[in-house]
C-alpha atoms as a printed R data frame, in Angstrom:
    type eleno elety resid chain resno       x       y       z
1   ATOM     1    CA   MET     A     1  36.667  -3.302  38.288
2   ATOM     2    CA   GLU     A     2  37.087  -4.346  34.623
3   ATOM     3    CA   SER     A     3  36.283  -7.871  33.457
4   ATOM     4    CA   ASP     A     4  39.943  -8.905  33.311
5   ATOM     5    CA   GLU     A     5  40.503  -7.664  36.841
6   ATOM     6    CA   ASN     A     6  37.438  -9.536  38.053
7   ATOM     7    CA   ILE     A     7  38.660 -12.701  36.349
8   ATOM     8    CA   ASP     A     8  42.095 -12.324  37.938
9   ATOM     9    CA   PHE     A     9  40.464 -11.890  41.352
10  ATOM    10    CA   LEU     A    10  38.238 -14.961  40.840
11  ATOM    11    CA   THR     A    11  41.212 -16.988  39.644
12  ATOM    12    CA   GLU     A    12  42.997 -16.281  42.928
13  ATOM    13    CA   CYS     A    13  39.852 -17.281  44.813
14  ATOM    14    CA   ILE     A    14  39.617 -20.533  42.860
15  ATOM    15    CA   LYS     A    15  43.240 -21.348  43.670
16  ATOM    16    CA   LYS     A    16  42.327 -21.164  47.325
17  ATOM    17    CA   TYR     A    17  38.896 -22.784  46.947
18  ATOM    18    CA   PRO     A    18  39.183 -25.011  43.822
19  ATOM    19    CA   ASN     A    19  35.794 -26.697  44.325
20  ATOM    20    CA   ASN     A    20  33.771 -23.558  44.922
21  ATOM    21    CA   LYS     A    21  30.987 -23.648  42.318
22  ATOM    22    CA   PHE     A    22  30.068 -20.009  42.813
23  ATOM    23    CA   PHE     A    23  33.547 -18.734  41.897
24  ATOM    24    CA   LEU     A    24  33.800 -21.103  38.921
25  ATOM    25    CA   GLN     A    25  30.376 -20.180  37.577
26  ATOM    26    CA   LEU     A    26  30.971 -16.450  37.945
27  ATOM    27    CA   ARG     A    27  34.313 -16.693  36.157
28  ATOM    28    CA   GLY     A    28  32.752 -18.773  33.393
29  ATOM    29    CA   CYS     A    29  30.055 -16.136  32.832
30  ATOM    30    CA   LEU     A    30  32.716 -13.414  32.700
31  ATOM    31    CA   TYR     A    31  34.709 -15.403  30.152
32  ATOM    32    CA   ASN     A    32  31.590 -15.596  27.977
33  ATOM    33    CA   PHE     A    33  31.114 -11.847  28.376
34  ATOM    34    CA   ILE     A    34  34.533 -11.210  26.813
35  ATOM    35    CA   TYR     A    35  34.026 -13.937  24.153
36  ATOM    36    CA   LYS     A    36  36.491 -16.431  25.658
37  ATOM    37    CA   HIS     A    37  33.995 -19.253  25.319
38  ATOM    38    CA   GLU     A    38  36.529 -22.099  25.439
39  ATOM    39    CA   LEU     A    39  37.697 -20.930  28.870
40  ATOM    40    CA   ALA     A    40  34.094 -20.502  29.995
41  ATOM    41    CA   LEU     A    41  33.254 -24.045  28.899
42  ATOM    42    CA   ARG     A    42  36.223 -25.349  30.863
43  ATOM    43    CA   ASP     A    43  34.838 -23.809  34.074
44  ATOM    44    CA   PHE     A    44  31.338 -25.181  33.504
45  ATOM    45    CA   ILE     A    45  32.722 -28.663  32.808
46  ATOM    46    CA   ARG     A    46  34.675 -28.419  36.057
47  ATOM    47    CA   ILE     A    47  31.442 -27.604  37.953
48  ATOM    48    CA   GLU     A    48  29.792 -30.593  36.278
49  ATOM    49    CA   GLU     A    49  32.569 -32.794  37.656
50  ATOM    50    CA   ILE     A    50  31.893 -31.412  41.134
51  ATOM    51    CA   SER     A    51  28.087 -31.575  40.927
52  ATOM    52    CA   LYS     A    52  26.786 -33.533  37.956
53  ATOM    53    CA   ASP     A    53  23.192 -32.281  37.967
54  ATOM    54    CA   ASP     A    54  23.689 -28.661  39.023
55  ATOM    55    CA   VAL     A    55  20.707 -27.108  37.220
56  ATOM    56    CA   ASP     A    56  22.086 -23.602  36.710
57  ATOM    57    CA   ASN     A    57  25.420 -24.951  35.523
58  ATOM    58    CA   LEU     A    58  23.725 -27.166  32.933
59  ATOM    59    CA   TYR     A    59  21.969 -24.079  31.573
60  ATOM    60    CA   HIS     A    60  25.177 -22.015  31.452
61  ATOM    61    CA   LYS     A    61  27.041 -24.858  29.763
62  ATOM    62    CA   ALA     A    62  24.324 -25.182  27.110
63  ATOM    63    CA   GLY     A    63  24.410 -21.440  26.454
64  ATOM    64    CA   THR     A    64  28.175 -21.512  26.072
65  ATOM    65    CA   LEU     A    65  28.014 -24.356  23.549
66  ATOM    66    CA   ARG     A    66  25.415 -22.385  21.591
67  ATOM    67    CA   LEU     A    67  27.670 -19.322  21.556
68  ATOM    68    CA   MET     A    68  30.461 -21.516  20.222
69  ATOM    69    CA   GLY     A    69  28.252 -22.691  17.344
70  ATOM    70    CA   ARG     A    70  28.128 -26.275  18.592
71  ATOM    71    CA   ASP     A    71  24.399 -26.617  17.998
72  ATOM    72    CA   LYS     A    72  24.193 -30.398  18.399
73  ATOM    73    CA   GLN     A    73  26.023 -30.362  21.738
74  ATOM    74    CA   ALA     A    74  24.029 -27.318  22.848
75  ATOM    75    CA   THR     A    75  20.797 -29.147  22.006
76  ATOM    76    CA   ASP     A    76  21.851 -32.119  24.142
77  ATOM    77    CA   ALA     A    77  22.826 -29.810  27.010
78  ATOM    78    CA   TYR     A    78  19.547 -27.858  26.918
79  ATOM    79    CA   THR     A    79  17.617 -31.148  26.824
80  ATOM    80    CA   LYS     A    80  19.478 -32.364  29.907
81  ATOM    81    CA   PHE     A    81  18.779 -29.068  31.682
82  ATOM    82    CA   LEU     A    82  15.065 -29.357  30.942
83  ATOM    83    CA   PHE     A    83  15.047 -32.919  32.254
84  ATOM    84    CA   VAL     A    84  16.316 -31.921  35.710
85  ATOM    85    CA   ALA     A    85  14.912 -28.375  36.045
86  ATOM    86    CA   SER     A    86  11.615 -27.698  37.800
87  ATOM    87    CA   ALA     A    87   8.747 -26.558  35.586
88  ATOM    88    CA   ASP     A    88   8.789 -23.061  37.107
89  ATOM    89    CA   HIS     A    89  12.555 -22.527  36.790
90  ATOM    90    CA   ARG     A    90  12.998 -19.072  35.293
91  ATOM    91    CA   ASN     A    91  15.274 -20.342  32.482
92  ATOM    92    CA   VAL     A    92  12.975 -23.111  31.222
93  ATOM    93    CA   PRO     A    93  11.175 -20.942  28.617
94  ATOM    94    CA   GLU     A    94  14.493 -19.535  27.379
95  ATOM    95    CA   ALA     A    95  15.880 -23.082  27.089
96  ATOM    96    CA   TYR     A    96  13.026 -24.018  24.753
97  ATOM    97    CA   TYR     A    97  13.491 -20.858  22.696
98  ATOM    98    CA   SER     A    98  17.240 -21.578  22.504
99  ATOM    99    CA   LEU     A    99  16.485 -25.081  21.245
100 ATOM   100    CA   GLY     A   100  14.438 -23.439  18.518
101 ATOM   101    CA   ILE     A   101  17.387 -21.219  17.606
102 ATOM   102    CA   CYS     A   102  19.630 -24.288  17.405
103 ATOM   103    CA   SER     A   103  17.097 -25.842  15.019
104 ATOM   104    CA   MET     A   104  17.458 -22.852  12.689
105 ATOM   105    CA   ALA     A   105  20.923 -24.072  11.691
106 ATOM   106    CA   ASN     A   106  19.411 -26.941   9.662
107 ATOM   107    CA   ARG     A   107  16.172 -25.074   8.784
108 ATOM   108    CA   ASN     A   108  14.039 -27.591  10.676
109 ATOM   109    CA   THR     A   109  10.828 -25.556  10.672
110 ATOM   110    CA   ASP     A   110   8.771 -28.196  12.504
111 ATOM   111    CA   SER     A   111  11.301 -28.263  15.332
112 ATOM   112    CA   ILE     A   112  11.451 -24.461  15.422
113 ATOM   113    CA   ALA     A   113   7.650 -24.221  15.728
114 ATOM   114    CA   ARG     A   114   7.481 -26.995  18.326
115 ATOM   115    CA   HIS     A   115  10.113 -25.435  20.603
116 ATOM   116    CA   TYR     A   116   8.456 -22.034  20.267
117 ATOM   117    CA   GLU     A   117   5.129 -23.482  21.432
118 ATOM   118    CA   GLN     A   118   6.883 -25.300  24.288
119 ATOM   119    CA   GLY     A   119   8.446 -22.021  25.368
120 ATOM   120    CA   LEU     A   120   5.053 -20.300  25.385
121 ATOM   121    CA   ASN     A   121   3.579 -23.117  27.472
122 ATOM   122    CA   ALA     A   122   6.511 -22.910  29.897
123 ATOM   123    CA   GLU     A   123   5.922 -19.171  30.334
124 ATOM   124    CA   GLU     A   124   2.485 -19.953  31.778
125 ATOM   125    CA   LYS     A   125   4.167 -21.842  34.640
126 ATOM   126    CA   GLN     A   126   6.412 -18.933  35.610
127 ATOM   127    CA   ILE     A   127   5.695 -17.057  38.819
128 ATOM   128    CA   PRO     A   128   4.286 -13.549  38.190
129 ATOM   129    CA   PHE     A   129   7.545 -11.887  39.293
130 ATOM   130    CA   PHE     A   130   9.256 -13.077  36.089
131 ATOM   131    CA   LEU     A   131   6.461 -11.923  33.776
132 ATOM   132    CA   PRO     A   132   6.155 -10.563  31.162
133 ATOM   133    CA   TYR     A   133   8.879 -12.890  29.882
134 ATOM   134    CA   GLU     A   134  11.396 -11.091  27.672
135 ATOM   135    CA   SER     A   135  13.631 -13.031  25.307
136 ATOM   136    CA   THR     A   136  15.540 -12.031  22.177
137 ATOM   137    CA   SER     A   137  15.578 -15.719  21.180
138 ATOM   138    CA   LYS     A   138  11.774 -15.743  21.349
139 ATOM   139    CA   GLU     A   139  11.590 -12.615  19.179
140 ATOM   140    CA   MET     A   140  13.943 -14.193  16.653
141 ATOM   141    CA   LEU     A   141  11.795 -17.330  16.460
142 ATOM   142    CA   GLU     A   142   8.663 -15.230  15.975
143 ATOM   143    CA   LEU     A   143  10.397 -13.387  13.157
144 ATOM   144    CA   MET     A   144  11.344 -16.650  11.466
145 ATOM   145    CA   LEU     A   145   7.902 -18.230  11.966
146 ATOM   146    CA   ARG     A   146   6.128 -15.173  10.588
147 ATOM   147    CA   HIS     A   147   8.497 -15.247   7.631
148 ATOM   148    CA   ILE     A   148   7.559 -18.842   6.762
149 ATOM   149    CA   GLY     A   149   3.869 -18.388   7.566
150 ATOM   150    CA   ARG     A   150   3.841 -20.629  10.651
151 ATOM   151    CA   LEU     A   151   2.904 -18.011  13.246
152 ATOM   152    CA   SER     A   152  -0.778 -17.275  13.701
153 ATOM   153    CA   LYS     A   153  -1.755 -13.646  13.513
154 ATOM   154    CA   GLY     A   154  -3.146 -11.770  16.480
155 ATOM   155    CA   LYS     A   155  -5.958  -9.282  16.452
156 ATOM   156    CA   GLU     A   156  -5.942  -6.881  13.556
157 ATOM   157    CA   LYS     A   157  -4.547  -3.488  14.413
158 ATOM   158    CA   PRO     A   158  -6.875  -0.543  13.949
159 ATOM   159    CA   VAL     A   159  -6.402   1.499  10.803
160 ATOM   160    CA   VAL     A   160  -5.056   4.510  12.692
161 ATOM   161    CA   LYS     A   161  -2.035   4.286  10.379
162 ATOM   162    CA   LEU     A   162  -4.001   6.012   7.634
163 ATOM   163    CA   ALA     A   163  -4.081   9.212   9.695
164 ATOM   164    CA   ASP     A   164  -0.263   9.334   9.898
165 ATOM   165    CA   PRO     A   165   0.897  12.427   7.951
166 ATOM   166    CA   PHE     A   166   4.403  10.985   7.497
167 ATOM   167    CA   ARG     A   167   2.945   7.887   5.819
168 ATOM   168    CA   LYS     A   168   0.872  10.059   3.494
169 ATOM   169    CA   GLU     A   169   3.894  12.234   2.664
170 ATOM   170    CA   LEU     A   170   6.131   9.251   1.802
171 ATOM   171    CA   ILE     A   171   3.493   7.560  -0.367
172 ATOM   172    CA   VAL     A   172   2.593  10.723  -2.271
173 ATOM   173    CA   ASN     A   173   6.271  11.611  -2.836
174 ATOM   174    CA   HIS     A   174   6.960   8.071  -4.028
175 ATOM   175    CA   ARG     A   175   4.134   8.288  -6.541
176 ATOM   176    CA   ARG     A   176   5.260  11.740  -7.611
177 ATOM   177    CA   GLY     A   177   8.727  10.345  -8.295
178 ATOM   178    CA   ILE     A   178   7.244   7.584 -10.469
179 ATOM   179    CA   SER     A   179   5.188  10.156 -12.362
180 ATOM   180    CA   GLU     A   180   8.114  12.509 -12.979
181 ATOM   181    CA   TYR     A   181  10.377   9.661 -14.084
182 ATOM   182    CA   GLY     A   182   7.701   8.478 -16.496
183 ATOM   183    CA   LYS     A   183   7.527  11.931 -18.074
184 ATOM   184    CA   ILE     A   184  11.329  12.050 -18.450
185 ATOM   185    CA   ILE     A   185  11.718   8.688 -20.182
186 ATOM   186    CA   SER     A   186   8.826   9.443 -22.548
187 ATOM   187    CA   SER     A   187  10.392  12.740 -23.567
188 ATOM   188    CA   ASP     A   188  12.139  13.044 -26.960
189 ATOM   189    CA   GLU     A   189  15.039  14.705 -25.175
190 ATOM   190    CA   HIS     A   190  15.405  11.870 -22.706
191 ATOM   191    CA   VAL     A   191  19.026  10.974 -21.940
192 ATOM   192    CA   LYS     A   192  19.615   7.804 -19.987
193 ATOM   193    CA   PHE     A   193  21.904   8.217 -17.021
194 ATOM   194    CA   ASN     A   194  22.852   6.169 -14.013
195 ATOM   195    CA   PHE     A   195  24.144   8.038 -11.009
196 ATOM   196    CA   THR     A   196  24.051   7.448  -7.303
197 ATOM   197    CA   ALA     A   197  26.242   8.892  -4.589
198 ATOM   198    CA   LYS     A   198  28.624   6.400  -3.028
199 ATOM   199    CA   PRO     A   199  27.415   5.728   0.512
200 ATOM   200    CA   PRO     A   200  29.811   6.513   3.372
201 ATOM   201    CA   LYS     A   201  29.281   3.065   4.899
202 ATOM   202    CA   SER     A   202  29.137  -0.471   3.569
203 ATOM   203    CA   GLN     A   203  26.185  -2.807   4.144
204 ATOM   204    CA   SER     A   204  26.400  -6.572   3.667
205 ATOM   205    CA   ALA     A   205  24.815  -9.813   4.791
206 ATOM   206    CA   PRO     A   206  26.198 -11.835   7.749
207 ATOM   207    CA   LEU     A   207  27.393 -15.405   7.427
208 ATOM   208    CA   SER     A   208  24.637 -16.736   9.692
209 ATOM   209    CA   TRP     A   209  21.176 -15.818  10.971
210 ATOM   210    CA   VAL     A   210  21.970 -17.213  14.402
211 ATOM   211    CA   GLY     A   211  22.105 -14.493  17.046
212 ATOM   212    CA   LEU     A   212  20.346 -11.810  14.991
213 ATOM   213    CA   LYS     A   213  18.001  -9.543  16.935
214 ATOM   214    CA   PRO     A   214  14.756  -8.021  15.632
215 ATOM   215    CA   ILE     A   215  14.624  -4.250  15.305
216 ATOM   216    CA   TYR     A   216  11.830  -1.859  14.427
217 ATOM   217    CA   LEU     A   217  11.800   1.461  12.594
218 ATOM   218    CA   ASN     A   218  11.001   3.499  15.687
219 ATOM   219    CA   GLU     A   219  14.153   2.108  17.327
220 ATOM   220    CA   ILE     A   220  16.434   3.379  14.541
221 ATOM   221    CA   ASN     A   221  17.959   6.852  14.855
222 ATOM   222    CA   PRO     A   222  17.021   8.634  11.585
223 ATOM   223    CA   THR     A   223  19.490  11.519  12.000
224 ATOM   224    CA   SER     A   224  22.779   9.814  11.094
225 ATOM   225    CA   ASP     A   225  24.215   7.181   8.763
226 ATOM   226    CA   HIS     A   226  24.734   3.845  10.496
227 ATOM   227    CA   VAL     A   227  24.623   0.127   9.719
228 ATOM   228    CA   LEU     A   228  22.738  -1.930  12.294
229 ATOM   229    CA   ASP     A   229  24.958  -4.997  12.366
230 ATOM   230    CA   GLY     A   230  23.439  -8.025  14.067
231 ATOM   231    CA   PHE     A   231  19.834  -6.907  13.559
232 ATOM   232    CA   VAL     A   232  17.022  -7.883  11.206
233 ATOM   233    CA   LEU     A   233  14.233  -5.573  10.081
234 ATOM   234    CA   GLU     A   234  10.965  -7.137   8.900
235 ATOM   235    CA   LEU     A   235   9.025  -5.039   6.387
236 ATOM   236    CA   THR     A   236   5.944  -5.148   4.163
237 ATOM   237    CA   LEU     A   237   5.873  -3.187   0.904
238 ATOM   238    CA   ILE     A   238   2.958  -0.713   0.902
239 ATOM   239    CA   THR     A   239   3.689   0.913  -2.478
240 ATOM   240    CA   VAL     A   240   4.410  -0.436  -5.935
241 ATOM   241    CA   PRO     A   241   8.206  -0.888  -6.303
242 ATOM   242    CA   PHE     A   242   9.787   1.587  -8.727
243 ATOM   243    CA   ASN     A   243  12.874   0.688 -10.768
244 ATOM   244    CA   ASN     A   244  14.753   3.758 -12.025
245 ATOM   245    CA   ASN     A   245  17.661   1.733 -13.504
246 ATOM   246    CA   MET     A   246  19.790   2.580 -10.465
247 ATOM   247    CA   SER     A   247  17.779   1.037  -7.657
248 ATOM   248    CA   ILE     A   248  14.375  -0.301  -6.746
249 ATOM   249    CA   SER     A   249  12.597   2.063  -4.400
250 ATOM   250    CA   PHE     A   250   9.427   1.662  -2.381
251 ATOM   251    CA   VAL     A   251   7.774   2.598   0.904
252 ATOM   252    CA   ALA     A   252   7.481  -0.136   3.530
253 ATOM   253    CA   GLU     A   253   6.019  -0.580   6.993
254 ATOM   254    CA   ASP     A   254   7.111  -2.724   9.935
255 ATOM   255    CA   SER     A   255   4.856  -4.744  12.239
256 ATOM   256    CA   ASN     A   256   4.310  -1.641  14.396
257 ATOM   257    CA   LEU     A   257   2.920   0.214  11.341
258 ATOM   258    CA   ASN     A   258   5.851   2.641  11.205
259 ATOM   259    CA   VAL     A   259   6.964   3.523   7.670
260 ATOM   260    CA   GLN     A   260  10.162   4.433   5.821
261 ATOM   261    CA   ARG     A   261  11.567   4.706   2.302
262 ATOM   262    CA   VAL     A   262  13.694   1.829   1.058
263 ATOM   263    CA   SER     A   263  16.196   1.744  -1.818
264 ATOM   264    CA   LEU     A   264  17.395  -1.627  -3.026
265 ATOM   265    CA   TYR     A   265  20.559  -1.860  -5.141
266 ATOM   266    CA   ASN     A   266  22.028  -4.790  -7.130
267 ATOM   267    CA   PHE     A   267  18.819  -6.771  -6.715
268 ATOM   268    CA   ASP     A   268  18.195  -9.905  -8.772
269 ATOM   269    CA   LYS     A   269  15.126  -9.349 -10.960
270 ATOM   270    CA   LYS     A   270  14.079 -12.975 -10.602
271 ATOM   271    CA   HIS     A   271  12.707 -12.133  -7.154
272 ATOM   272    CA   ASN     A   272   9.103 -11.026  -7.401
273 ATOM   273    CA   LEU     A   273   8.829  -7.793  -5.459
274 ATOM   274    CA   ALA     A   274   5.367  -6.265  -5.482
275 ATOM   275    CA   ILE     A   275   3.088  -4.320  -3.195
276 ATOM   276    CA   GLY     A   276   2.187  -6.621  -0.308
277 ATOM   277    CA   ALA     A   277   5.512  -8.489  -0.416
278 ATOM   278    CA   LYS     A   278   7.138  -9.277   2.929
279 ATOM   279    CA   ILE     A   279  10.909  -9.025   3.286
280 ATOM   280    CA   SER     A   280  13.481  -9.360   6.045
281 ATOM   281    CA   VAL     A   281  16.467  -7.002   5.852
282 ATOM   282    CA   ILE     A   282  19.565  -8.245   7.663
283 ATOM   283    CA   ASN     A   283  22.019  -5.592   8.884
284 ATOM   284    CA   PRO     A   284  19.833  -2.694   7.679
285 ATOM   285    CA   TYR     A   285  21.596   0.553   6.728
286 ATOM   286    CA   LEU     A   286  19.944   3.838   7.707
287 ATOM   287    CA   ARG     A   287  21.224   6.298   5.133
288 ATOM   288    CA   THR     A   288  20.785  10.048   4.840
289 ATOM   289    CA   ALA     A   289  19.884  10.352   1.160
290 ATOM   290    CA   MET     A   290  20.885  13.089  -1.281
291 ATOM   291    CA   ASP     A   291  17.710  14.995  -0.402
292 ATOM   292    CA   GLY     A   292  18.860  15.149   3.220
293 ATOM   293    CA   ARG     A   293  16.186  12.775   4.458
294 ATOM   294    CA   PRO     A   294  16.521   9.220   5.821
295 ATOM   295    CA   LEU     A   295  15.913   5.961   4.020
296 ATOM   296    CA   ILE     A   296  16.848   2.304   4.390
297 ATOM   297    CA   ARG     A   297  19.556   1.516   1.831
298 ATOM   298    CA   ILE     A   298  20.318  -2.086   0.849
299 ATOM   299    CA   ASP     A   299  23.479  -2.758  -1.180
300 ATOM   300    CA   ASP     A   300  23.917  -6.502  -0.683
301 ATOM   301    CA   PRO     A   301  21.008  -8.478  -2.199
302 ATOM   302    CA   ASN     A   302  21.966 -11.439  -0.010
303 ATOM   303    CA   SER     A   303  20.890  -9.408   3.022
304 ATOM   304    CA   VAL     A   304  17.270  -9.457   1.813
305 ATOM   305    CA   ILE     A   305  15.083 -12.501   2.399
306 ATOM   306    CA   VAL     A   306  11.829 -12.406   0.426
307 ATOM   307    CA   SER     A   307   9.092 -14.367   2.146
308 ATOM   308    CA   PRO     A   308   6.971 -16.717   0.026
309 ATOM   309    CA   HIS     A   309   4.013 -15.408   2.000
310 ATOM   310    CA   GLN     A   310   2.644 -12.020   1.026
311 ATOM   311    CA   ILE     A   311  -0.509  -9.940   1.230
312 ATOM   312    CA   VAL     A   312  -2.249 -10.998  -1.984
313 ATOM   313    CA   ASP     A   313  -4.204  -8.296  -3.834
314 ATOM   314    CA   MET     A   314  -3.310  -5.714  -1.228
315 ATOM   315    CA   CYS     A   315  -5.553  -2.658  -1.083
316 ATOM   316    CA   HIS     A   316  -3.468   0.297  -2.248
317 ATOM   317    CA   TYR     A   317  -5.050   2.509   0.387
318 ATOM   318    CA   CYS     A   318  -5.685   0.618   3.646
319 ATOM   319    CA   GLY     A   319  -3.460  -2.433   3.079
320 ATOM   320    CA   LYS     A   320  -6.041  -5.214   3.433
321 ATOM   321    CA   GLY     A   321  -5.580  -8.346   1.341
322 ATOM   322    CA   GLN     A   322  -7.895 -10.145  -1.098
323 ATOM   323    CA   SER     A   323  -9.155  -6.841  -2.520
324 ATOM   324    CA   LYS     A   324 -11.892  -7.338  -5.112
325 ATOM   325    CA   TYR     A   325 -12.028  -3.948  -6.800
326 ATOM   326    CA   CYS     A   326  -9.635  -2.632  -9.431
327 ATOM   327    CA   CYS     A   327  -9.072   0.857 -10.831
328 ATOM   328    CA   SER     A   328 -10.967   0.988 -14.121
329 ATOM   329    CA   LYS     A   329  -8.360   3.284 -15.721
330 ATOM   330    CA   CYS     A   330  -4.942   1.841 -14.911
331 ATOM   331    CA   LYS     A   331  -6.219  -1.725 -14.288
332 ATOM   332    CA   ARG     A   332  -3.442  -2.229 -11.734
333 ATOM   333    CA   SER     A   333  -4.377  -0.714  -8.376
334 ATOM   334    CA   LYS     A   334  -6.521  -2.949  -6.155
335 ATOM   335    CA   TYR     A   335  -8.987  -1.772  -3.503
336 ATOM   336    CA   CYS     A   336 -11.083  -3.533  -0.880
337 ATOM   337    CA   SER     A   337 -13.922  -1.026  -1.230
338 ATOM   338    CA   LYS     A   338 -15.132   1.865  -3.327
339 ATOM   339    CA   GLU     A   339 -14.488   4.104  -0.330
340 ATOM   340    CA   CYS     A   340 -10.783   3.151  -0.267
341 ATOM   341    CA   GLN     A   341 -10.511   3.818  -4.002
342 ATOM   342    CA   THR     A   342 -11.987   7.291  -3.564
343 ATOM   343    CA   LEU     A   343  -9.763   8.089  -0.587
344 ATOM   344    CA   ASP     A   344  -6.662   6.853  -2.419
345 ATOM   345    CA   TRP     A   345  -7.424   9.250  -5.258
346 ATOM   346    CA   LYS     A   346  -8.040  12.202  -2.950
347 ATOM   347    CA   GLU     A   347  -5.487  11.680  -0.161
348 ATOM   348    CA   TYR     A   348  -2.679   9.626  -1.730
349 ATOM   349    CA   SER     A   349  -2.882  11.187  -5.222
350 ATOM   350    CA   HIS     A   350  -3.464   7.987  -7.169
351 ATOM   351    CA   LYS     A   351  -3.842  10.158 -10.255
352 ATOM   352    CA   LEU     A   352  -0.035  10.546 -10.315
353 ATOM   353    CA   ILE     A   353   0.424   6.901 -11.317
354 ATOM   354    CA   CYS     A   354  -2.974   6.031 -12.753
355 ATOM   355    CA   ILE     A   355  -2.252   6.418 -16.464
356 ATOM   356    CA   LEU     A   356   1.432   5.420 -16.481
């Protein structure tokens, strides 16, 4: 049966049994499923009139208010739910994470961090059957807290990324492109031109961050053009950005150490993009470029959030921060050790960009 048919069936049931909380709650959830939130809220309010402190109904009502963008009312409803719910109720952690999402509307970072910690503590009181606890709201809070530097880092991941041939290929090709462009613009026969193929799809920023879901490079299909509306991709630049007067291009990695090319169009130069910078791309666009290979294309600069926190003095080979060594020739590339400097020259062809 389709949702409308189910709703019609439940409506007939409610006519016969008007005080049946099960029928009302099920219809309210179905209304939310088809984005008829006002009708859903009406059913949950009716249940509240029948049973004021029905725990599950309080949770569903709070969720509906959040979907409607009524963050203040949703906050009050989640708070009431938490007051009457048992500590091991399966929705308690999600209620805390949802409170954190509601706090994002006014950028209250202290409240966001506090509710995130409360959610983590509540997870410890869940029975094993409900673990590990999965929550898109939790992932969204982690993304925000990492972005503002409020989330502590876990154990460092091993440097197995350096053995990835795709990573090596992208970095070397990026450097080769910088080298070839440098030769062209220094030529006496250089003719300035600006050309880029018009993309088949349009990418732009959403009106709100609320409801966005994290996504990672390995979850994106690289074989076709598509805009991932409603998602946010968190990246770290692992190469020096290259401006060719048409776009700013670079290679970036996500938190899982997967890598991809990125081309940024119409970007405001006042933003300081450098190797080690951390950005969040909202509604990322996976584009098949003119060379037939995939890249992340960004047309709307408002869909890029540049974090104030970055990897300072990032090693150009392994990616570690606070690197003390510098290439004696170009005076730009940083390294955490002499070994990394040697490997960058041999494996990643630093010589391509060393004297530019």
